[in-house]
C-alpha positions as a Markdown table, in Angstrom:
| # | Residue | x | y | z |
|---|---|---|---|---|
| 1 | Met | 0.6 | -17.7 | -24.4 |
| 2 | Ser | -1.6 | -20.0 | -26.6 |
| 3 | Ala | -4.7 | -18.8 | -28.4 |
| 4 | Thr | -6.9 | -21.0 | -26.4 |
| 5 | Ala | -5.6 | -21.2 | -22.8 |
| 6 | Asp | -5.4 | -18.6 | -20.2 |
| 7 | His | -2.3 | -18.0 | -18.2 |
| 8 | Pro | -2.6 | -19.3 | -14.6 |
| 9 | Met | -2.4 | -15.8 | -13.3 |
| 10 | Thr | -5.2 | -14.7 | -15.6 |
| 11 | Glu | -7.3 | -17.7 | -14.5 |
| 12 | Gln | -6.7 | -16.8 | -10.9 |
| 13 | Ala | -7.8 | -13.3 | -11.5 |
| 14 | Ala | -11.0 | -14.6 | -13.1 |
| 15 | Ala | -11.7 | -16.6 | -10.0 |
| 16 | Leu | -11.1 | -13.5 | -7.8 |
| 17 | Ile | -13.5 | -11.5 | -10.0 |
| 18 | Ser | -16.2 | -14.1 | -9.4 |
| 19 | Leu | -15.7 | -13.7 | -5.7 |
| 20 | Asp | -16.0 | -9.9 | -6.0 |
| 21 | Arg | -12.4 | -9.4 | -4.8 |
| 22 | Leu | -11.7 | -6.8 | -7.5 |
| 23 | Asp | -8.7 | -5.1 | -5.9 |
| 24 | Glu | -6.8 | -8.3 | -5.7 |
| 25 | Ala | -7.8 | -9.2 | -9.2 |
| 26 | Lys | -6.6 | -5.9 | -10.6 |
| 27 | Ala | -3.3 | -6.2 | -8.8 |
| 28 | Leu | -2.8 | -9.7 | -10.1 |
| 29 | Leu | -3.7 | -8.6 | -13.6 |
| 30 | Ala | -1.4 | -5.6 | -13.5 |
| 31 | Lys | 1.4 | -7.9 | -12.5 |
| 32 | Arg | 0.6 | -10.3 | -15.4 |
| 33 | Leu | 0.4 | -7.5 | -17.9 |
| 34 | Ala | 3.7 | -6.2 | -16.8 |
| 35 | Glu | 5.1 | -9.6 | -17.6 |
| 36 | Asp | 3.3 | -10.0 | -20.9 |
| 37 | Pro | 1.5 | -6.9 | -22.3 |
| 38 | Glu | 0.2 | -9.0 | -25.2 |
| 39 | Asp | -2.1 | -11.2 | -23.0 |
| 40 | Phe | -5.4 | -10.0 | -24.4 |
| 41 | Arg | -7.4 | -12.1 | -22.0 |
| 42 | Ala | -5.8 | -10.3 | -19.1 |
| 43 | Trp | -6.8 | -7.0 | -20.6 |
| 44 | Val | -10.4 | -8.3 | -20.9 |
| 45 | Arg | -10.4 | -9.4 | -17.3 |
| 46 | Leu | -9.1 | -6.1 | -16.2 |
| 47 | Ala | -11.8 | -4.4 | -18.2 |
| 48 | Arg | -14.4 | -6.4 | -16.4 |
| 49 | Cys | -12.9 | -5.2 | -13.1 |
| 50 | His | -13.2 | -1.6 | -14.2 |
| 51 | Leu | -16.8 | -2.3 | -15.4 |
| 52 | Ala | -17.8 | -3.7 | -12.0 |
| 53 | Glu | -16.3 | -0.6 | -10.3 |
| 54 | Arg | -18.1 | 1.7 | -12.8 |
| 55 | Glu | -14.8 | 3.0 | -14.2 |
| 56 | Phe | -16.2 | 3.2 | -17.7 |
| 57 | Glu | -13.4 | 5.2 | -19.4 |
| 58 | Asp | -10.9 | 2.6 | -18.2 |
| 59 | Val | -13.2 | -0.1 | -19.6 |
| 60 | Ile | -12.9 | 1.5 | -23.1 |
| 61 | Thr | -9.1 | 1.9 | -22.7 |
| 62 | Thr | -8.5 | -1.7 | -21.6 |
| 63 | Thr | -10.8 | -3.3 | -24.2 |
| 64 | Gly | -9.1 | -1.2 | -26.8 |
| 65 | Glu | -5.8 | -2.8 | -25.8 |
| 66 | Ala | -7.4 | -6.3 | -25.9 |
| 67 | Leu | -8.9 | -5.7 | -29.4 |
| 68 | Arg | -5.6 | -4.3 | -30.7 |
| 69 | Ile | -4.1 | -7.7 | -29.9 |
| 70 | Ala | -7.1 | -9.9 | -30.7 |
| 71 | Pro | -9.7 | -8.0 | -32.9 |
| 72 | Gln | -11.9 | -11.1 | -33.2 |
| 73 | Asp | -12.3 | -11.6 | -29.4 |
| 74 | Cys | -16.0 | -11.6 | -28.8 |
| 75 | Asp | -15.7 | -11.1 | -25.0 |
| 76 | Ala | -13.7 | -7.9 | -25.5 |
| 77 | Trp | -16.4 | -6.5 | -27.8 |
| 78 | Ile | -19.1 | -7.4 | -25.3 |
| 79 | Val | -17.4 | -5.6 | -22.4 |
| 80 | Arg | -16.5 | -2.7 | -24.6 |
| 81 | Thr | -20.3 | -2.3 | -25.4 |
| 82 | Tyr | -21.1 | -1.6 | -21.8 |
| 83 | Gly | -18.3 | 0.9 | -21.3 |
| 84 | Leu | -19.4 | 2.8 | -24.4 |
| 85 | Arg | -23.0 | 2.6 | -23.5 |
| 86 | Arg | -22.4 | 4.0 | -20.0 |
| 87 | Thr | -20.4 | 6.9 | -21.4 |
| 88 | Gly | -23.2 | 8.0 | -23.7 |
| 89 | Arg | -21.5 | 6.8 | -26.9 |
| 90 | Arg | -24.5 | 4.9 | -28.1 |
| 91 | Asp | -23.6 | 4.6 | -31.8 |
| 92 | Glu | -20.2 | 3.1 | -31.0 |
| 93 | Ala | -21.8 | 0.8 | -28.4 |
| 94 | Leu | -24.3 | -0.5 | -31.0 |
| 95 | Ala | -21.4 | -1.1 | -33.5 |
| 96 | Ala | -19.4 | -3.0 | -30.8 |
| 97 | Ala | -22.4 | -5.2 | -29.9 |
| 98 | Gln | -23.1 | -5.9 | -33.5 |
| 99 | Glu | -19.5 | -6.9 | -34.0 |
| 100 | Ala | -19.7 | -9.3 | -31.0 |
| 101 | Val | -22.8 | -10.9 | -32.4 |
| 102 | Arg | -21.2 | -11.2 | -35.9 |
| 103 | Ile | -18.2 | -13.0 | -34.4 |
| 104 | Asn | -20.3 | -15.4 | -32.3 |
| 105 | Pro | -24.0 | -15.4 | -33.2 |
| 106 | Gln | -24.6 | -18.2 | -30.6 |
| 107 | Ser | -23.3 | -16.2 | -27.7 |
| 108 | Trp | -26.2 | -15.2 | -25.4 |
| 109 | Gln | -23.9 | -12.7 | -23.8 |
| 110 | Ala | -23.3 | -11.0 | -27.1 |
| 111 | Val | -27.1 | -10.9 | -27.8 |
| 112 | Ile | -27.8 | -9.4 | -24.4 |
| 113 | Ala | -25.1 | -6.8 | -25.0 |
| 114 | Leu | -26.8 | -5.9 | -28.3 |
| 115 | Ser | -30.1 | -5.6 | -26.5 |
| 116 | Glu | -28.4 | -3.2 | -24.0 |
| 117 | Ala | -27.0 | -1.1 | -26.9 |
| 118 | Val | -30.4 | -1.0 | -28.7 |
| 119 | Ser | -32.1 | 0.2 | -25.6 |
| 120 | Ala | -30.6 | 3.6 | -26.1 |
| 121 | Trp | -33.3 | 4.3 | -28.6 |
| 122 | Gln | -36.8 | 4.2 | -27.1 |
| 123 | Pro | -38.7 | 3.5 | -30.3 |
| 124 | Arg | -36.6 | 0.3 | -30.6 |
| 125 | Trp | -37.6 | -1.0 | -27.1 |
| 126 | Pro | -39.7 | -3.8 | -28.6 |
| 127 | Glu | -36.6 | -5.0 | -30.4 |
| 128 | Val | -34.8 | -5.0 | -27.1 |
| 129 | Leu | -37.3 | -7.5 | -25.7 |
| 130 | Glu | -37.0 | -9.7 | -28.8 |
| 131 | Leu | -33.3 | -9.8 | -28.5 |
| 132 | Ala | -33.5 | -10.7 | -24.8 |
| 133 | Gln | -35.9 | -13.5 | -25.6 |
| 134 | Thr | -33.5 | -14.8 | -28.2 |
| 135 | Ala | -30.7 | -14.8 | -25.6 |
| 136 | Val | -32.9 | -16.9 | -23.3 |
| 137 | Arg | -33.5 | -19.4 | -26.1 |
| 138 | Leu | -29.8 | -19.6 | -26.7 |
| 139 | Ala | -29.0 | -20.2 | -23.0 |
| 140 | Pro | -32.2 | -21.3 | -21.1 |
| 141 | Glu | -30.1 | -22.4 | -18.1 |
| 142 | Glu | -28.1 | -19.2 | -17.7 |
| 143 | Pro | -29.3 | -16.8 | -15.0 |
| 144 | Gly | -27.6 | -13.9 | -16.7 |
| 145 | Ala | -29.8 | -14.3 | -19.8 |
| 146 | Tyr | -32.9 | -14.0 | -17.6 |
| 147 | Gln | -31.5 | -10.9 | -16.0 |
| 148 | Gly | -31.3 | -9.4 | -19.5 |
| 149 | Leu | -34.8 | -10.5 | -20.2 |
| 150 | Trp | -36.0 | -8.8 | -16.9 |
| 151 | Lys | -34.4 | -5.5 | -17.9 |
| 152 | Ala | -36.0 | -5.7 | -21.4 |
| 153 | Ala | -39.4 | -6.5 | -19.8 |
| 154 | Leu | -39.1 | -3.5 | -17.5 |
| 155 | Leu | -38.6 | -1.2 | -20.5 |
| 156 | Asn | -41.6 | -2.6 | -22.3 |
| 157 | Gly | -43.9 | -2.9 | -19.3 |
| 158 | Ala | -44.2 | -6.6 | -19.7 |
| 159 | Ile | -45.1 | -7.6 | -16.2 |
| 160 | Asp | -45.6 | -11.3 | -16.8 |
| 161 | Val | -42.3 | -11.6 | -18.6 |
| 162 | Arg | -40.6 | -9.7 | -15.8 |
| 163 | Asp | -42.0 | -12.0 | -13.1 |
| 164 | His | -41.1 | -15.1 | -15.3 |
| 165 | Ala | -37.5 | -13.8 | -15.5 |
| 166 | Ile | -37.3 | -13.5 | -11.7 |
| 167 | Arg | -38.7 | -16.9 | -11.1 |
| 168 | Glu | -36.4 | -18.6 | -13.6 |
| 169 | Thr | -33.4 | -16.8 | -12.2 |
| 170 | Leu | -34.1 | -18.0 | -8.7 |
| 171 | Arg | -34.8 | -21.5 | -9.9 |
| 172 | Leu | -31.3 | -21.5 | -11.5 |
| 173 | Asp | -29.6 | -19.4 | -8.8 |
| 174 | Pro | -31.5 | -19.2 | -5.5 |
| 175 | Thr | -28.9 | -16.7 | -4.2 |
| 176 | Ser | -29.1 | -14.2 | -7.0 |
| 177 | Ala | -29.0 | -10.8 | -5.4 |
| 178 | Trp | -30.9 | -8.8 | -8.0 |
| 179 | Ala | -33.7 | -11.5 | -8.2 |
| 180 | Leu | -34.1 | -11.7 | -4.5 |
| 181 | His | -34.1 | -7.9 | -4.3 |
| 182 | Glu | -36.9 | -7.7 | -6.9 |
| 183 | Leu | -38.9 | -10.6 | -5.3 |
| 184 | Ala | -38.6 | -8.9 | -1.9 |
| 185 | Ala | -39.8 | -5.6 | -3.3 |
| 186 | Lys | -42.7 | -7.3 | -5.0 |
| 187 | Gln | -43.8 | -9.3 | -2.0 |
| 188 | Ala | -43.5 | -6.4 | 0.3 |
| 189 | Ala | -45.8 | -4.3 | -1.9 |
| 190 | Val | -48.6 | -6.9 | -1.8 |
| 191 | Pro | -51.5 | -5.5 | 0.2 |
| 192 | Gly | -52.0 | -7.3 | 3.5 |
| 193 | Thr | -48.4 | -8.5 | 3.8 |
| 194 | Gly | -47.5 | -8.3 | 7.5 |
| 195 | Pro | -44.2 | -6.9 | 8.8 |
| 196 | Lys | -42.9 | -10.4 | 9.7 |
| 197 | Gln | -43.3 | -11.6 | 6.1 |
| 198 | Arg | -41.7 | -8.5 | 4.8 |
| 199 | Ala | -38.8 | -8.8 | 7.2 |
| 200 | Glu | -38.3 | -12.4 | 6.0 |
| 201 | Val | -38.1 | -11.6 | 2.3 |
| 202 | Tyr | -35.9 | -8.5 | 3.0 |
| 203 | Ala | -33.5 | -10.6 | 5.1 |
| 204 | Ser | -33.3 | -13.2 | 2.3 |
| 205 | Ala | -32.3 | -10.5 | -0.2 |
| 206 | Leu | -29.8 | -9.0 | 2.2 |
| 207 | Ala | -28.2 | -12.4 | 2.7 |
| 208 | Ala | -27.4 | -12.4 | -1.0 |
| 209 | Asp | -26.5 | -8.6 | -1.2 |
| 210 | Pro | -25.4 | -7.3 | 2.2 |
| 211 | Asp | -24.6 | -3.9 | 0.7 |
| 212 | Ser | -28.1 | -3.2 | -0.6 |
| 213 | Lys | -29.2 | 0.1 | 1.1 |
| 214 | Ser | -32.8 | -0.2 | -0.1 |
| 215 | Met | -33.2 | -3.8 | 1.3 |
| 216 | Arg | -31.6 | -2.7 | 4.6 |
| 217 | Met | -34.1 | 0.2 | 4.8 |
| 218 | Gly | -37.0 | -2.1 | 4.0 |
| 219 | Leu | -35.8 | -4.6 | 6.6 |
| 220 | Asp | -35.4 | -1.9 | 9.2 |
| 221 | Arg | -38.9 | -0.6 | 8.5 |
| 222 | Ala | -40.5 | -4.0 | 8.8 |
| 223 | Val | -38.6 | -4.8 | 12.0 |
| 224 | Phe | -39.6 | -1.4 | 13.5 |
| 225 | Gln | -43.3 | -2.2 | 12.7 |
| 226 | Met | -42.9 | -5.5 | 14.5 |
| 227 | Leu | -41.4 | -3.7 | 17.5 |
| 228 | Arg | -44.3 | -1.3 | 17.5 |
| 229 | Arg | -46.7 | -4.1 | 18.1 |
| 230 | Thr | -45.1 | -4.9 | 21.4 |
| 231 | Arg | -46.7 | -1.8 | 22.8 |
| 232 | Trp | -50.1 | -3.3 | 22.2 |
| 233 | Leu | -49.0 | -6.2 | 24.3 |
| 234 | Ala | -48.3 | -3.7 | 27.1 |
| 235 | Val | -51.7 | -2.2 | 26.6 |
| 236 | Leu | -53.4 | -5.6 | 26.8 |
| 237 | Cys | -51.5 | -6.3 | 30.0 |
| 238 | Leu | -52.7 | -3.1 | 31.5 |
| 239 | Val | -56.3 | -4.0 | 30.5 |
| 240 | Ile | -55.9 | -7.5 | 32.2 |
| 241 | Ala | -54.5 | -6.0 | 35.4 |
| 242 | Gly | -57.2 | -3.3 | 35.4 |
| 243 | Ala | -59.9 | -5.8 | 34.9 |
| 244 | Ala | -58.6 | -8.0 | 37.7 |
| 245 | Ile | -59.3 | -5.3 | 40.3 |
| 246 | Asn | -61.9 | -3.5 | 38.4 |
| 247 | Leu | -60.0 | -0.2 | 38.5 |
| 248 | Phe | -63.0 | 1.9 | 37.4 |
| 249 | Pro | -66.1 | 0.4 | 39.1 |
| 250 | Ser | -69.5 | 1.8 | 38.5 |
| 251 | Asp | -71.7 | 2.4 | 41.6 |
| 252 | Gly | -69.0 | 0.8 | 43.8 |
| 253 | Asp | -69.6 | -2.8 | 42.5 |
| 254 | Gly | -65.9 | -3.6 | 42.2 |
| 255 | Pro | -64.3 | -6.5 | 44.1 |
| 256 | Glu | -63.3 | -5.9 | 47.7 |
| 257 | Leu | -59.6 | -5.0 | 48.1 |
| 258 | Pro | -57.0 | -6.3 | 48.6 |
| 259 | Leu | -57.5 | -9.1 | 46.1 |
| 260 | Pro | -56.9 | -12.7 | 47.1 |
| 261 | Ile | -53.4 | -13.8 | 46.3 |
| 262 | Gly | -54.8 | -16.5 | 43.9 |
| 263 | Thr | -56.5 | -13.8 | 41.8 |
| 264 | Arg | -53.4 | -11.7 | 41.7 |
| 265 | Leu | -51.3 | -14.7 | 40.6 |
| 266 | Tyr | -53.8 | -15.6 | 37.9 |
| 267 | Ala | -53.6 | -12.0 | 36.5 |
| 268 | Leu | -49.8 | -12.2 | 36.6 |
| 269 | Ala | -49.9 | -15.5 | 34.8 |
| 270 | Leu | -52.1 | -14.0 | 32.0 |
| 271 | Ile | -49.6 | -11.1 | 31.6 |
| 272 | Gly | -46.8 | -13.6 | 31.3 |
| 273 | Leu | -48.8 | -15.6 | 28.7 |
| 274 | Val | -49.4 | -12.5 | 26.6 |
| 275 | Trp | -45.7 | -11.8 | 26.4 |
| 276 | Ala | -44.8 | -15.5 | 25.9 |
| 277 | Leu | -47.1 | -15.9 | 22.9 |
| 278 | Gly | -47.1 | -12.4 | 21.6 |
| 279 | Ala | -43.4 | -11.7 | 21.7 |
| 280 | Trp | -41.0 | -14.4 | 22.8 |
| 281 | Trp | -42.6 | -17.2 | 20.8 |
| 282 | Arg | -42.8 | -15.1 | 17.7 |
| 283 | Tyr | -39.2 | -13.9 | 18.1 |
| 284 | Arg | -37.9 | -17.4 | 18.4 |
| 285 | Lys | -39.6 | -18.3 | 15.1 |
| 286 | Leu | -37.9 | -15.5 | 13.2 |
| 287 | Arg | -35.0 | -16.5 | 11.0 |
| 288 | Ala | -31.6 | -15.6 | 12.4 |
| 289 | Gly | -31.1 | -12.6 | 10.1 |
| 290 | Val | -34.2 | -11.0 | 11.3 |
| 291 | Gln | -33.4 | -11.6 | 14.9 |
| 292 | Leu | -30.0 | -10.0 | 14.4 |
| 293 | Ser | -31.7 | -7.0 | 12.7 |
| 294 | Val | -34.0 | -6.6 | 15.7 |
| 295 | Arg | -31.0 | -6.3 | 18.0 |
| 296 | Ser | -29.2 | -4.1 | 15.6 |
| 297 | Leu | -32.1 | -1.7 | 15.1 |
| 298 | Val | -32.6 | -1.3 | 18.8 |
| 299 | Arg | -28.9 | -0.2 | 19.1 |
| 300 | Arg | -29.1 | 2.1 | 16.1 |
| 301 | Met | -32.5 | 3.7 | 16.3 |
| 302 | Phe | -33.9 | 6.0 | 19.0 |
| 303 | Trp | -37.5 | 5.3 | 18.1 |
| 304 | Ala | -36.9 | 1.5 | 18.3 |
| 305 | Arg | -35.5 | 1.9 | 21.8 |
| 306 | Leu | -38.4 | 4.2 | 22.8 |
| 307 | Val | -40.9 | 1.5 | 21.6 |
| 308 | Leu | -39.3 | -1.1 | 23.9 |
| 309 | Val | -39.2 | 1.4 | 26.8 |
| 310 | Gln | -42.9 | 2.1 | 26.4 |
| 311 | Ala | -43.7 | -1.6 | 26.2 |
| 312 | Val | -41.6 | -2.4 | 29.3 |
| 313 | Leu | -43.1 | 0.6 | 31.2 |
| 314 | Gly | -46.6 | -0.4 | 30.4 |
| 315 | Thr | -46.0 | -4.0 | 31.4 |
| 316 | Leu | -44.3 | -3.1 | 34.7 |
| 317 | Cys | -47.2 | -0.9 | 35.5 |
| 318 | Ala | -49.6 | -3.8 | 34.8 |
| 319 | Val | -47.5 | -6.1 | 37.0 |
| 320 | Ala | -47.6 | -3.5 | 39.8 |
| 321 | Ile | -51.3 | -3.2 | 39.6 |
| 322 | Ala | -51.9 | -6.9 | 39.5 |
| 323 | Thr | -49.5 | -8.1 | 42.2 |
| 324 | Val | -49.5 | -5.4 | 44.9 |
| 325 | Pro | -52.3 | -6.0 | 47.6 |
| 326 | Trp | -53.8 | -2.6 | 47.1 |
| 327 | Thr | -56.4 | -1.4 | 49.7 |
| 328 | Asp | -57.9 | 1.3 | 47.5 |
| 329 | Arg | -58.0 | 2.0 | 43.8 |
| 330 | Gly | -56.6 | 5.5 | 43.8 |
| 331 | Val | -52.9 | 4.7 | 43.4 |
| 332 | Pro | -53.4 | 1.8 | 40.9 |
| 333 | Gln | -55.5 | 4.2 | 38.8 |
| 334 | Val | -52.6 | 6.6 | 38.6 |
| 335 | Ile | -50.2 | 3.8 | 37.7 |
| 336 | Phe | -52.6 | 2.6 | 35.0 |
| 337 | Trp | -52.6 | 6.0 | 33.3 |
| 338 | Val | -48.9 | 6.4 | 33.8 |
| 339 | Gly | -48.4 | 3.1 | 31.8 |
| 340 | Leu | -51.2 | 3.7 | 29.2 |
| 341 | Ala | -51.1 | 7.4 | 28.3 |
| 342 | Pro | -47.4 | 7.7 | 27.1 |
| 343 | Thr | -47.8 | 4.4 | 25.2 |
| 344 | Leu | -50.9 | 5.5 | 23.3 |
| 345 | Leu | -49.4 | 9.0 | 22.7 |
| 346 | Thr | -46.3 | 7.5 | 21.0 |
| 347 | Ile | -48.4 | 5.0 | 19.0 |
| 348 | Trp | -50.2 | 8.0 | 17.6 |
| 349 | Phe | -47.1 | 10.2 | 17.2 |
| 350 | Asp | -44.9 | 7.7 | 15.3 |
| 351 | Arg | -47.6 | 6.6 | 12.8 |
| 352 | Pro | -46.5 | 9.0 | 10.0 |
| 353 | Arg | -43.0 | 7.6 | 10.3 |
| 354 | Thr | -43.9 | 4.1 | 9.4 |
| 355 | Arg | -46.4 | 4.5 | 6.6 |
């Protein structure tokens, strides 16, 4: 193999790594190394697979093989830095990162690796930020450089720099999982942000990183809060129906029963309008990912199903009150409380679960 070109199998493995198909990449690299144990780039690619799977001792072993063959390979030193850092060998990690920078001072990846190594010493955290800023100057169009800047800003409490790194990452890569994750968490924490807005940002983050448990939990919580609001629609429907026949008249001044059919149909139309505007129209405006989450949460979560049962029960009670030609108010009063009392009780009872 030449010093400058990758073997086709090694190139194919690199493509598989970029697609996060690590098992396939490792199998292909194992086959390649069986053919040619001196392919140092295959060793480095294999080390990256181990790094992605948090197999840090294997990272050290495979980069050691690569550096035995090509001691001046900058990429091998970079990957080795992370393996050493994650196994607590901070002095060796620092030496590896310094070697990577010595070999290629213009490599932003080497500079970010050095910032990672330096971060093991808290008194040197300001230096970590300076190194990350240097990496961004070397590669202002590389999303990875801004991710390193974001990490350094977190260590130093530099909120403005952190937010800048997130914005620039999303400008360069709108599908960046970590940046969407951080943006979602930030937007969800803004006071006054409604559950619909939180659900939208969490869904965007999940689209980029479907395995994120924290984003899934955030989306479920936001969707559940949206579902909770449907019970207030049922309460409003009960109020409309009760007002139509004046369920609780004072001094007998309520309308004569049964109500005219026109009045009953008018109350029924108002109930339909409440649900059309308050639920159906809003649901249709949600992005597809949030709509799928609504259906998924109803299947998975008892409390979500209970919310819908309460909303349906309250609405059916309101429909019964409004449409049946009652001749006295005794039965509709009972129906009113059957629909209202359980709904209000569950609204109070599940409040601690959604704070």
